[in-house]
C-alpha positions in Angstrom: 0.0 0.0 0.0 2.9 2.4 0.9 4.5 1.6 -2.4 1.3 2.6 -4.2 1.0 5.9 -2.3 4.7 6.6 -3.0 4.2 5.9 -6.7 1.2 8.2 -6.8 3.2 11.0 -5.2 6.0 10.5 -7.8 3.6 10.6 -10.7 1.9 13.7 -9.3 5.3 15.4 -8.8 6.4 14.6 -12.4 3.1 15.8 -13.7 3.5 19.1 -11.8 7.0 19.5 -13.1 5.9 18.8 -16.6 3.3 21.6 -16.3 5.8 24.0 -14.8 8.5 23.2 -17.5 6.1 23.2 -20.4 5.1 26.2 -22.6 3.3 29.0 -20.7 0.3 30.4 -22.5 0.4 34.1 -23.1 -2.2 36.0 -21.0 -5.3 37.0 -22.9 -5.2 40.8 -23.3 -7.9 42.9 -21.7 -10.2 44.3 -24.4 -12.0 47.5 -23.6 -14.7 49.0 -25.8 -14.4 52.6 -26.8 -17.7 54.1 -28.2 -17.4 56.9 -30.7 -20.6 58.8 -31.5 -21.6 61.2 -34.3 -24.5 62.2 -36.6 -24.5 61.9 -40.3 -26.6 63.4 -43.1 -28.0 60.1 -44.4 -30.8 62.2 -45.8 -31.0 66.0 -46.5 -29.0 68.4 -48.7 -25.6 67.2 -47.3 -26.1 63.5 -48.0 -23.5 63.1 -50.7 -20.5 64.6 -48.8 -21.6 63.0 -45.5 -21.8 59.6 -47.1 -18.2 59.8 -48.2 -17.1 60.9 -44.8 -18.8 58.0 -43.0 -17.3 55.5 -45.5 -13.8 56.7 -44.8 -14.4 56.4 -41.0 -15.8 52.9 -41.4 -12.8 51.9 -43.4 -10.5 53.1 -40.5 -12.7 51.1 -38.1 -12.2 48.0 -40.1 -8.4 48.5 -40.2 -8.3 48.9 -36.4 -10.3 45.8 -35.9 -8.2 43.8 -38.3 -5.2 44.8 -36.2 -6.9 43.6 -33.0 -7.6 47.1 -31.6 -5.6 50.0 -30.3 -2.8 48.8 -28.0 -2.0 50.6 -24.8 1.3 50.1 -22.9 -0.1 47.7 -20.4 -1.3 45.4 -23.2 -4.9 46.6 -23.0 -6.5 46.6 -26.4 -9.0 49.4 -27.1 -11.7 48.2 -29.5 -13.6 51.2 -31.0 -17.2 51.0 -32.0 -19.3 53.7 -33.6 -22.8 54.9 -32.9 -24.5 57.4 -35.2 -27.9 58.8 -36.2 -29.3 60.6 -39.2 -29.3 64.3 -38.6 -31.2 64.9 -41.9 -28.9 67.9 -42.4 -30.9 69.8 -39.8 -29.3 71.9 -37.0 -32.0 71.2 -34.4 -31.6 67.4 -34.9 -27.9 67.7 -34.4 -28.4 69.4 -31.0 -30.8 66.8 -29.8 -28.9 63.8 -31.1 -25.5 64.8 -29.8 -27.1 65.3 -26.4 -28.6 61.8 -26.7 -25.3 60.3 -27.7 -23.7 61.7 -24.6 -26.4 61.3 -22.0 -28.2 58.2 -23.1 -25.7 56.2 -25.3 -22.8 57.1 -23.1 -20.3 57.6 -25.9 -16.7 58.1 -24.9 -15.7 60.4 -27.8 -17.3 62.3 -30.6 -16.7 63.0 -34.3 -18.5 66.0 -35.9 -21.3 65.8 -38.5 -20.5 67.0 -42.0 -20.5 70.8 -42.6 -19.4 73.8 -40.6 -23.0 74.8 -39.7 -23.9 71.5 -38.1 -20.5 71.2 -36.5 -20.9 74.5 -34.7 -24.0 73.1 -33.0 -22.4 69.8 -32.2 -19.3 71.6 -30.8 -21.3 73.6 -28.3 -22.9 70.4 -27.0 -19.6 68.5 -26.8 -17.9 71.4 -25.0 -20.8 71.6 -22.5 -20.3 68.0 -21.5 -16.5 68.0 -21.7 -16.4 65.5 -24.5 -13.4 65.4 -26.9 -14.6 65.9 -30.5 -12.6 65.6 -33.7 -14.2 67.8 -36.4 -14.0 66.7 -40.0 -15.9 68.0 -43.0 -15.9 71.4 -41.2 -13.6 74.2 -42.1 -15.2 77.3 -40.5 -12.7 79.6 -38.8 -15.4 81.2 -36.6 -16.4 77.8 -35.1 -12.8 77.4 -34.0 -12.4 80.9 -32.6 -14.7 80.6 -29.6 -12.3 79.3 -27.0 -13.4 75.7 -27.1 -11.2 73.4 -25.0 -12.2 69.9 -26.3 -12.8 70.5 -30.1 -10.1 69.6 -32.6 -10.2 70.5 -36.3 -8.8 68.2 -39.1 -9.6 70.4 -42.1 -7.6 73.4 -43.3 -9.6 76.4 -42.1 -11.9 78.3 -44.5 -9.7 81.4 -44.4 -7.1 79.4 -46.5 -9.6 77.6 -48.8 -9.5 79.9 -51.9 -6.4 82.0 -51.3 -4.4 79.5 -53.4 -6.9 79.9 -56.2 -6.2 83.7 -56.2 -2.5 82.9 -56.3 -3.0 80.4 -59.2 -5.0 82.9 -61.2 -2.3 85.5 -60.8 0.4 83.0 -61.9 -1.7 81.8 -64.9 -2.7 85.3 -66.1 -0.7 88.2 -64.7 -3.1 90.6 -66.6 -6.2 89.4 -64.8 -7.7 92.1 -62.6 -11.4 91.4 -61.9 -13.0 88.7 -59.8 -16.7 88.0 -59.1 -17.6 86.1 -56.0 -21.0 84.2 -55.9 -21.4 82.0 -52.9 -23.9 80.0 -50.8 -25.1 82.0 -47.8 -24.0 79.4 -45.3 -21.3 79.6 -42.5 -18.5 77.7 -44.3 -18.8 79.3 -47.8 -19.4 82.8 -46.4 -16.2 82.5 -44.3 -14.3 81.2 -47.3 -15.3 84.0 -49.7 -15.0 86.7 -47.1 -11.4 85.8 -46.5 -10.7 85.2 -50.2 -12.2 88.6 -51.1 -9.9 90.3 -48.6 -6.9 88.4 -49.8 -7.7 89.2 -53.5 -7.9 92.9 -52.7 -4.5 92.7 -51.0 -3.2 91.1 -54.2 -4.5 94.0 -56.3 -7.7 92.5 -57.7 -10.9 94.5 -58.1 -14.0 92.7 -56.7 -16.8 93.4 -59.2 -19.4 91.3 -57.5 -19.8 89.8 -54.0 -23.2 88.2 -53.6 -24.6 85.2 -51.8 -27.4 82.9 -52.8 -29.9 80.8 -50.7 -29.0 77.2 -50.0 -31.9 75.9 -52.0 -31.0 77.8 -55.1 -31.2 75.8 -58.4 -31.6 78.6 -60.9 -28.4 80.8 -61.1 -29.6 82.9 -64.0 -30.2 86.0 -61.9 -26.6 85.8 -60.6 -25.2 85.1 -64.0 -27.0 88.2 -65.3 -25.2 90.2 -62.7 -21.8 88.6 -63.5 -21.9 89.3 -67.2 -21.8 93.2 -67.3 -18.6 93.9 -65.4 -16.8 91.2 -67.4 -14.7 89.5 -64.7 -11.6 87.6 -65.4 -12.5 85.0 -62.8 -15.5 83.6 -60.9 -15.0 82.1 -57.4 -17.4 80.8 -54.8 -20.0 78.1 -54.6 -20.9 76.2 -51.4 -21.5 72.5 -51.4 -21.8 69.7 -54.0 -25.3 70.1 -55.4 -25.3 73.9 -55.7 -21.7 74.0 -56.9 -22.3 71.4 -59.6 -25.5 73.2 -60.8 -23.7 76.6 -60.8 -20.8 75.2 -62.9 -23.2 73.6 -65.4 -25.2 76.8 -65.9 -22.1 78.9 -66.4 -21.2 76.5 -69.2 -24.7 76.5 -70.7 -24.9 80.3 -70.6 -21.4 80.5 -72.2 -20.2 83.0 -69.7 -16.9 84.4 -71.1 -14.6 84.1 -68.2 -11.0 82.8 -68.1 -11.0 81.1 -64.7 -13.6 79.4 -62.5 -12.9 78.1 -58.9 -15.7 76.5 -57.0 -15.9 75.1 -53.5 -16.4 71.4 -52.6 -17.9 70.1 -55.9 -14.9 69.9 -58.3 -12.8 67.5 -56.2 -15.7 65.0 -56.0 -15.4 62.2 -58.6 -19.1 62.7 -59.4 -18.4 66.2 -60.7 -17.4 64.5 -64.0 -21.1 63.7 -64.5 -21.8 67.2 -65.9 -19.5 66.4 -68.8 -17.8 69.3 -70.7 -19.2 71.8 -68.1 -16.6 70.4 -65.7 -13.6 71.2 -68.0 -11.3 73.9 -66.7 -13.1 74.2 -63.3 -10.7 74.5 -60.4 -11.5 73.3 -56.9 -9.7 73.4 -53.6 -9.3 70.1 -52.0 -8.3 69.0 -48.5 -6.7 65.9 -50.0 -6.3 64.0 -53.3 -5.2 60.5 -54.3 -2.3 62.2 -56.2 -1.1 63.9 -53.0 2.6 63.2 -52.3 2.5 62.5 -48.5 4.9 59.7 -47.5 7.4 58.7 -44.8 10.1 60.2 -47.0 8.3 63.6 -47.3 7.8 63.5 -43.5 11.5 62.9 -43.0 12.3 65.8 -45.3 9.9 68.0 -43.4 11.4 67.0 -40.0 8.0 65.4 -38.9 7.2 61.9 -37.6 5.1 59.8 -40.0 2.0 58.0 -38.7 -0.5 55.5 -40.2 -1.5 54.2 -43.6 0.1 55.5 -46.9 -1.8 57.4 -49.6 -1.7 54.5 -52.1 -2.7 52.0 -49.5 -5.7 54.1 -48.4 -6.8 54.8 -52.0 -6.5 51.1 -53.0 -8.4 49.9 -49.9 -11.2 52.4 -50.4 -11.6 51.5 -54.1 -11.6 47.8 -53.2 -14.3 48.3 -50.6 -16.6 50.9 -52.3 -15.8 50.5 -56.0 -14.6 54.0 -56.7 -11.9 56.5 -55.9 -12.0 58.3 -52.5 -12.8 62.0 -52.3 -11.3 64.3 -49.7 -14.4 63.8 -47.7 -13.6 60.1 -47.6 -10.0 60.8 -46.6 -11.2 63.2 -43.9 -13.4 60.5 -42.4 -10.5 58.1 -42.2 -8.2 60.8 -40.9 -10.5 61.6 -38.0 -10.4 58.0 -36.8 -6.6 57.9 -37.3 -6.0 61.0 -35.2 -8.2 59.7 -32.4 -6.2 56.5 -32.6 -2.9 58.4 -32.2 -4.4 60.5 -29.4 -5.4 57.4 -27.5 -2.0 55.8 -28.0 -0.1 58.9 -26.9 -2.4 59.4 -23.9 -2.1 55.6 -23.0 -5.6 56.1 -21.7 -9.3 56.8 -22.5 -9.4 59.6 -20.0 -10.7 62.7 -21.8 -8.3 65.1 -20.2 -5.3 62.9 -21.1 -6.5 62.4 -24.6 -7.0 66.2 -25.0 -3.4 66.8 -23.8 -2.1 64.2 -26.2 -3.9 65.8 -29.1 -2.6 69.3 -28.1 0.9 67.9 -28.6 0.5 66.2 -32.0 2.7 67.5 -34.8 3.0 64.8 -37.5 2.5 63.9 -41.1 -0.2 61.4 -42.2 -1.6 60.2 -45.6 -4.0 63.2 -45.2 -1.2 65.7 -44.7 0.3 67.7 -41.8 -1.7 67.7 -38.6 -1.1 70.2 -35.8 -3.6 72.0 -33.5 -3.5 75.5 -32.2 -3.2 75.6 -28.4 -3.9 79.4 -27.9 -6.9 79.9 -25.6 -9.2 81.6 -28.1 -8.3 79.4 -31.1 -7.7 76.2 -29.3 -8.0 73.1 -31.5 -7.9 75.1 -34.8 -5.9 73.3 -37.5 -2.6 75.1 -38.3 -0.7 72.3 -40.0 -2.8 71.1 -42.9 -2.7 72.9 -46.3 -5.0 72.8 -49.4 -4.2 71.4 -52.8 -6.1 72.5 -56.0 -7.4 70.3 -58.8 -8.6 71.3 -62.2 -10.7 69.2 -64.5 -8.9 68.7 -67.9 -9.1 66.4 -70.8 -6.3 63.9 -71.2 -4.8 62.8 -74.6 -7.7 60.4 -75.1 -10.2 63.1 -74.5 -11.2 61.7 -71.0 -11.9 64.2 -68.2 -9.4 63.9 -65.4 -8.6 66.0 -62.3 -4.9 66.4 -61.8 -3.4 68.5 -59.0 -2.4 71.9 -60.4 -1.4 73.9 -57.3 0.8 74.4 -55.4 3.5 74.2 -58.0 5.7 71.9 -55.9 2.8 69.4 -55.6 1.3 69.6 -59.1 0.8 66.6 -61.4 -0.2 68.8 -64.4 -0.1 72.4 -65.5 -3.2 74.5 -64.9 -5.1 75.9 -68.0 -7.1 79.0 -68.6 -10.8 78.4 -69.6 -11.4 78.6 -73.3 -13.8 81.4 -74.1 
């Protein structure tokens, strides 16, 4: 009996040693959900641009999930999820829905809706509750000059949207002297054209028309009738995709004799090609383009750290998923997620104050361009790193409409052309 007991003890000891000496399983990392909330214009006048923005954000979310989450230093993996509602492009819905996201859905962080007007409303709610919000699809200067502490802007501000178009016009045609501004009476486009008008005057141009139109405008004949008599060299303005596209089409149909046309938002969108020959020669400022030359090498040359996916990889992944080339709205959606990701990594926490501090310190280059936030009290969170590029619709050798980058000169992929009269 004692032999059997001894044998059992030996077997147990060997078994325990075998377990101790065998491979040790890696501990399962702690996975923590991070809920990001926003509204989107799934319906309403801003549907087209908002759809692109959401698709870019959803692609970022897929990439993070494929990587297993966002890793913190202690091994915790943050797994982001998104929660959003249709704001129908209406300000009052934005206010109600952002309050709901915070108080009922208990989101950890926020992303803005598309457009400066809707973002202004969302920012007030986010600030009231101390929620960090990344704004994308929103370029208004005035929104970011109210002393907000928790709002961070991805886009180049409106004050720098059309200044490059003025410079391009002057480079293309040094004899050009007169500009007509016709713009949508909405926060973003009003800011853009107000700053551009001031800049053009400083550059020696005469402003022969400066007039806004209502958001629902579909007939631009009254404005075209006012444009014709002073015979401007250039027309600048617009607002969003639908009105900008209609304006460009009617300028072409009315055969307005002007050398240069620059319109907000619509021209960089791939769908702008659907107006055919009316698209040719139209210039548009873009926050980002697939031909943008941002890379680890350009980051090194600029003395900046590089972070995230490359331009070609993003463009390819987007085309594979959605079947067409991304617009700058798409890239802005992805970039918003990417900057949140970097903020969480640098903060090594989901604590709002730590994430805010981390975002304040960011100064880096991504596929979307240079990202750096103002930290001054009044303009806190305003984008001061990112710069615009300008595209122009032209016909290639085969007669197909394409939209190369034409400005700035160091980033161009084709020479700009004056409009044939």
